[in-house]
C-alpha positions in Angstrom: 84.2 103.6 101.6 82.4 101.7 98.9 84.5 103.2 96.1 87.6 100.9 97.1 85.4 97.7 96.3 83.6 98.9 93.1 86.4 101.3 91.8 90.1 99.7 92.1 90.7 100.3 88.4 91.8 103.9 87.2 91.1 105.2 90.7 91.4 109.1 90.6 94.3 110.2 93.2 93.1 110.6 96.3 96.0 112.2 98.5 95.5 113.5 102.4 93.6 116.7 102.8 95.1 118.4 105.5 94.2 122.1 105.7 96.6 124.1 107.6 97.8 127.5 107.7 101.2 127.5 105.5 102.9 130.0 104.1 104.1 128.5 100.4 108.0 128.1 100.8 110.8 127.6 98.0 111.6 123.9 97.2 114.6 122.4 97.5 114.6 118.8 96.8 116.3 116.7 99.7 117.8 114.3 97.6 119.5 112.1 100.8 116.2 112.3 102.7 114.0 110.8 100.0 116.5 108.5 99.2 116.6 107.3 102.9 112.4 106.9 102.7 112.8 105.2 99.7 115.3 102.6 101.0 113.0 102.0 104.3 110.5 100.6 102.2 112.7 98.9 99.8 114.4 97.0 102.7 111.2 95.8 103.8 110.1 94.5 100.3 107.0 96.5 100.4 106.6 98.3 97.2 108.5 98.6 93.7 108.6 101.3 91.5 110.8 104.5 90.2 110.2 108.5 91.2 111.3 111.2 89.2 110.9 115.1 90.0 111.4 117.9 87.6 112.9 121.5 88.8 112.3 124.3 86.3 111.9 122.0 83.7 115.0 119.8 84.5 115.3 116.0 85.9 116.9 116.5 89.5 115.8 113.1 90.9 115.4 109.8 89.6 115.6 106.7 91.5 113.9 103.1 91.3 113.4 100.8 94.2 112.8 97.6 94.4 113.6 96.6 91.3 116.1 94.6 89.4 119.4 96.3 88.6 120.0 94.4 85.6 121.1 96.5 82.3 118.5 95.2 80.2 115.5 95.8 82.9 112.2 97.7 81.4 112.2 101.1 81.7 107.8 101.5 80.9 105.1 101.5 83.8 101.3 100.9 82.6 100.3 104.3 84.0 96.5 103.4 83.7 94.2 106.7 83.7 97.0 109.6 83.8 96.1 108.1 79.9 93.2 110.2 80.5 95.7 113.3 80.9 96.9 112.9 77.5 93.2 112.1 75.5 92.0 115.7 77.1 94.9 117.3 75.8 94.6 115.4 72.2 91.0 117.0 72.5 91.8 120.6 73.3 94.3 120.5 70.4 91.0 120.0 67.9 89.1 122.6 69.9 92.4 125.1 69.0 92.4 124.2 66.0 88.4 124.6 65.6 88.0 121.4 64.9 86.0 120.8 67.7 84.0 122.3 70.3 83.0 122.0 74.3 79.7 122.2 73.5 79.4 119.9 70.6 77.0 116.8 71.3 77.9 113.4 71.6 75.2 112.8 69.3 77.4 114.0 66.3 79.4 111.3 66.8 77.5 108.7 68.8 73.9 109.2 68.3 73.1 105.5 69.5 74.4 106.1 72.8 71.4 107.2 75.9 70.6 110.9 76.3 73.7 112.0 73.3 71.8 115.2 72.4 72.3 116.6 76.1 75.4 115.1 76.3 78.2 117.3 75.1 82.3 117.1 75.0 82.6 118.8 78.3 80.4 116.5 80.3 82.4 113.9 79.0 86.4 115.3 80.0 84.9 116.5 83.8 82.7 113.1 84.4 79.5 114.9 84.3 78.1 112.6 81.5 76.1 110.7 83.6 77.6 107.3 81.8 78.5 104.3 83.3 82.1 102.4 83.6 82.3 99.8 80.9 85.3 98.4 82.8 83.2 96.7 84.9 80.0 94.6 83.3 77.3 93.6 85.3 77.9 90.2 84.9 81.5 89.8 84.1 84.3 92.6 86.5 86.9 90.4 84.6 85.9 90.7 81.3 88.5 93.2 79.8 91.0 90.2 80.8 92.8 88.4 78.8 90.8 88.9 75.7 90.8 91.7 72.8 87.5 93.0 72.5 85.7 94.4 68.8 84.7 98.1 69.4 81.0 97.3 68.8 81.0 95.2 72.0 82.3 98.4 74.2 80.1 100.4 72.6 77.3 97.9 72.9 78.1 97.7 76.6 78.3 101.3 77.0 75.1 102.0 75.7 73.4 98.9 78.1 74.3 100.4 81.3 72.8 103.6 80.3 72.7 106.8 82.1 73.4 107.2 86.2 71.8 110.7 85.6 70.8 113.6 83.1 74.2 115.0 81.9 75.4 118.2 84.0 73.6 117.3 87.2 76.2 115.3 89.0 79.7 113.8 89.0 80.9 110.2 88.4 83.8 109.5 87.0 83.8 107.3 83.8 86.0 105.5 81.7 83.0 105.3 79.7 83.0 108.7 78.8 86.7 108.6 78.0 85.8 105.8 75.4 84.2 107.8 73.5 86.5 110.7 73.5 89.2 108.4 72.0 86.3 107.7 68.8 86.0 110.9 68.4 89.6 112.0 68.4 89.8 108.6 65.9 86.8 110.1 63.7 87.4 113.4 63.1 91.7 112.5 62.6 90.8 109.7 60.7 93.4 107.6 62.3 94.1 105.7 65.0 94.7 107.1 68.0 98.4 105.9 68.7 99.4 107.9 65.9 97.3 111.0 67.3 99.1 110.9 70.3 102.4 110.3 68.4 101.9 113.2 66.0 100.9 115.9 68.9 103.9 114.9 71.7 107.1 114.0 68.7 108.3 117.6 69.2 108.5 117.2 73.0 110.0 113.6 73.2 112.4 114.0 69.4 115.3 115.2 71.0 114.9 111.8 73.4 115.0 108.3 73.4 111.6 108.4 75.1 108.3 107.9 74.4 104.5 106.5 75.3 104.1 103.1 74.2 100.0 102.2 73.5 98.2 98.9 73.0 96.9 100.3 69.7 100.7 100.0 67.8 101.4 96.9 66.1 104.5 95.5 67.6 102.7 96.1 70.9 102.4 92.2 72.2 106.4 92.2 71.9 107.3 96.2 72.9 105.4 95.6 76.3 107.1 92.3 76.8 110.6 93.7 76.3 110.1 97.4 77.7 107.1 97.3 80.4 107.9 96.3 83.7 105.1 93.4 85.2 102.3 93.8 87.3 103.3 92.0 91.0 100.6 90.7 94.0 102.1 89.4 97.4 101.6 86.4 98.8 101.2 85.7 102.0 101.7 81.8 102.1 105.0 82.1 100.2 106.4 85.4 101.2 106.6 86.2 97.5 105.8 88.8 95.2 103.9 86.4 92.3 102.5 88.0 88.8 99.5 89.6 88.2 97.2 89.0 85.4 96.1 93.0 84.1 94.1 94.0 81.6 94.3 93.6 77.5 95.0 96.7 77.3 93.8 97.0 74.0 90.8 97.3 75.8 91.0 100.7 77.0 93.1 102.6 74.4 93.0 106.3 75.1 91.3 105.3 78.4 93.8 103.5 80.7 96.0 101.6 77.4 99.9 103.6 78.0 103.1 102.3 79.0 106.0 105.2 80.3 108.7 106.0 82.2 108.5 108.7 85.1 110.9 111.0 83.5 109.3 110.9 80.3 105.6 111.4 82.5 107.2 114.4 84.0 108.8 116.0 80.4 105.3 116.5 79.0 103.6 117.9 82.3 106.3 120.4 81.8 105.7 120.8 78.5 102.0 121.1 79.2 102.7 123.8 81.5 104.9 125.8 79.7 103.2 125.8 76.6 104.6 123.6 74.4 101.6 120.9 74.1 98.4 123.6 74.0 98.1 127.4 74.5 98.0 128.8 78.3 93.7 129.4 77.4 93.4 125.7 77.1 95.3 125.1 79.7 93.4 127.2 82.4 90.2 125.1 80.5 91.7 121.9 81.6 91.8 122.6 85.2 89.6 122.1 87.7 86.9 124.9 88.8 85.0 126.4 91.6 81.7 124.5 89.9 83.9 121.3 89.5 86.3 121.6 92.4 88.3 117.7 91.7 88.4 116.2 88.2 88.6 119.2 85.9 88.8 118.2 82.0 91.6 116.2 82.0 93.6 117.6 84.8 92.6 117.4 89.0 93.3 118.9 92.1 96.0 117.2 94.4 96.0 118.9 97.4 98.7 118.4 100.2 97.8 121.1 103.1 97.6 124.3 101.6 99.7 123.4 98.4 98.3 123.0 95.1 99.5 120.3 92.5 97.5 119.5 89.3 97.4 116.2 87.7 96.2 112.7 87.6 96.2 109.2 89.1 96.1 106.1 87.5 95.8 102.1 88.8 94.9 98.8 87.0 94.9 95.2 88.7 98.7 96.1 88.9 100.2 99.0 88.4 99.7 102.6 90.2 101.0 106.5 89.0 100.7 109.6 90.5 101.4 112.9 88.3 101.4 116.5 90.4 102.7 119.1 89.3 103.0 122.8 91.0 103.4 125.7 88.8 104.6 128.0 92.0 107.5 126.1 92.2 107.6 124.6 88.8 107.6 121.0 90.2 106.7 118.3 88.5 106.5 114.9 90.3 105.8 111.3 88.9 105.5 107.6 90.8 104.8 104.7 89.0 104.5 101.6 91.0 104.2 97.9 89.5 103.7 96.0 93.1 102.6 97.5 96.6 101.7 96.1 99.8 102.1 99.9 101.1 99.9 102.4 99.7 101.3 104.1 96.9 99.2 107.2 98.4 100.7 107.2 101.4 104.6 107.0 100.0 103.6 109.7 97.8 102.5 111.4 100.6 105.7 110.9 102.4 107.7 112.4 99.3 105.7 115.8 99.4 106.2 115.8 102.8 110.1 116.0 102.4 110.6 118.3 99.3 108.0 120.4 101.8 109.6 120.2 105.2 106.3 118.4 106.7 107.2 115.8 109.1 106.3 112.7 108.2 106.7 109.5 110.7 108.5 106.5 108.8 106.0 102.8 109.2 107.3 100.5 111.4 106.6 97.4 109.5 106.2 94.2 111.2 106.7 90.8 109.9 104.1 89.1 108.0 103.0 85.9 110.1 102.3 82.3 108.7 99.1 80.6 109.4 98.6 76.5 108.6 95.9 75.8 106.3 93.8 75.0 109.4 94.6 77.9 110.9 93.2 80.0 107.9 90.6 77.6 107.2 88.5 79.1 111.0 88.3 82.2 109.3 86.4 81.4 106.4 82.8 82.1 105.2 80.1 84.7 104.6 79.8 88.0 106.5 77.0 90.4 106.7 75.8 93.3 108.9 72.5 95.3 108.3 74.8 98.4 108.9 77.0 97.3 105.3 75.2 97.0 101.5 77.3 94.2 100.8 78.0 90.7 102.1 82.0 89.4 102.5 82.9 86.1 101.3 86.2 85.1 103.2 88.5 81.6 101.8 91.6 80.2 101.4 93.3 79.8 98.3 96.7 78.4 97.8 97.8 78.7 101.1 96.6 81.9 101.9 93.7 84.1 102.7 91.4 85.8 100.2 88.2 87.9 100.9 85.2 89.3 97.8 82.7 92.1 98.4 79.5 90.7 96.9 80.3 91.2 93.3 83.3 92.8 93.3 87.0 91.6 92.5 88.1 89.7 94.8 91.6 90.9 97.4 94.3 89.0 98.7 94.5 89.4 102.8 97.8 89.5 105.0 98.7 89.4 108.4 100.7 90.9 110.2 98.9 90.5 113.7 96.8 87.6 115.2 93.5 87.4 113.6 94.0 90.9 112.0 93.9 90.9 108.4 94.6 93.7 106.3 94.3 94.7 102.2 96.4 97.7 102.0 95.7 98.9 98.9 92.1 99.8 99.9 93.4 100.3 103.4 91.0 97.8 104.9 91.6 95.6 107.9 89.3 93.1 109.3 89.8 92.0 112.8 88.6 88.0 113.2 87.1 86.6 116.1 86.4 83.0 115.0 84.9 81.6 118.4 82.1 84.4 118.2 81.4 84.1 114.2 82.4 87.7 114.3 84.7 90.2 111.7 85.1 93.7 112.3 85.8 95.9 109.2 87.7 98.8 109.5 88.1 101.6 106.9 88.1 105.1 106.3 87.4 105.5 110.1 84.6 103.7 110.4 84.1 100.2 112.8 81.5 97.9 111.1 80.6 94.5 113.0 79.8 91.8 110.7 78.4 88.5 111.6 79.6 85.1 109.8 76.3 83.2 108.2 75.5 80.0 109.3 
């Protein structure tokens, strides 16, 4: 539950895990049903993005929803932690060439890091290093926004955070681990990450005009402005989408900086599973195992009923991407979103439901309620509970309600029912009873009563 407050950025994909007895069926893409699904969300202005589906190596479905229809509109999305998948491919490429080994110690490249002699390349890949998350500094959660930091400052932050556990004994998602993997790549190749990546994937993308765009490239600012969709947040007071200030992506090169179209993501995913990027034995090592059933070494398990997809998810402050591949049906799906007030995860479940003929009930969207500033001020305050480790502060800003858990990023709150406000990205619902100084927090099946401090 607390991950929704502490790890809003670069989240691993979390689709609904529902285990039922259902035989694997051949997938036929139901174009009209998926069109209807996306139109429902577009009509209610709930989410903006693009969806691509490949089957047997060819694109059979491509649609953008909620986006401007100009001919010169952007085509790329920030893909967050899906970047890590390609970083892992580059690491396994070095392993195939005998220039690196899964058991190589971190101390070989970064002896100054805590417990470096005990941490291996494999630990870094599968989030078992024990290292923390440099994207969230203790005294500044937004320190990577608006400013490019030198590598030495980021390395110092990783060192300062230390380790949470001994390598190999537990699993904890680590952006710091992948930052160090990028450094290892650059030390061995003696060239920047974006050049290593482009050289590796050029044979796959050369016949097309497609590319992966890195924040490390010399013309990044211009290319991003021309080709990458901006990120948006919905404002309850104006009922409009407003720009979000996202990461300075130069601070997360190889960790979460890449921009791509969903078509390009699918094309590279197909190439990976067909053996054009890595040998089959390397792909096998990237997949989750019985010992590490979720993360794997660059590829995650994405369960949908009894059907297993492999892929990765990625979130930044304003963008959300899911990339998933199903080997038995040779189906690859890429969903990229740059504005949402409905969970992209739920939308992906809807798409998979259409593909696999599983019932999916379209949400009944209610209109957004309007409040005066005086009405909103009745909810303001700091709420706490003995059953919840964090306090939640509620306040009015620019005519809208916002919330923030202790030491965590703030979030917008929208209301579709009187006295009830939601942060849909985290599936968080807050029910206020101002006369009783009470707020009930609903999330992940739990209900926690909190009292306003006086």
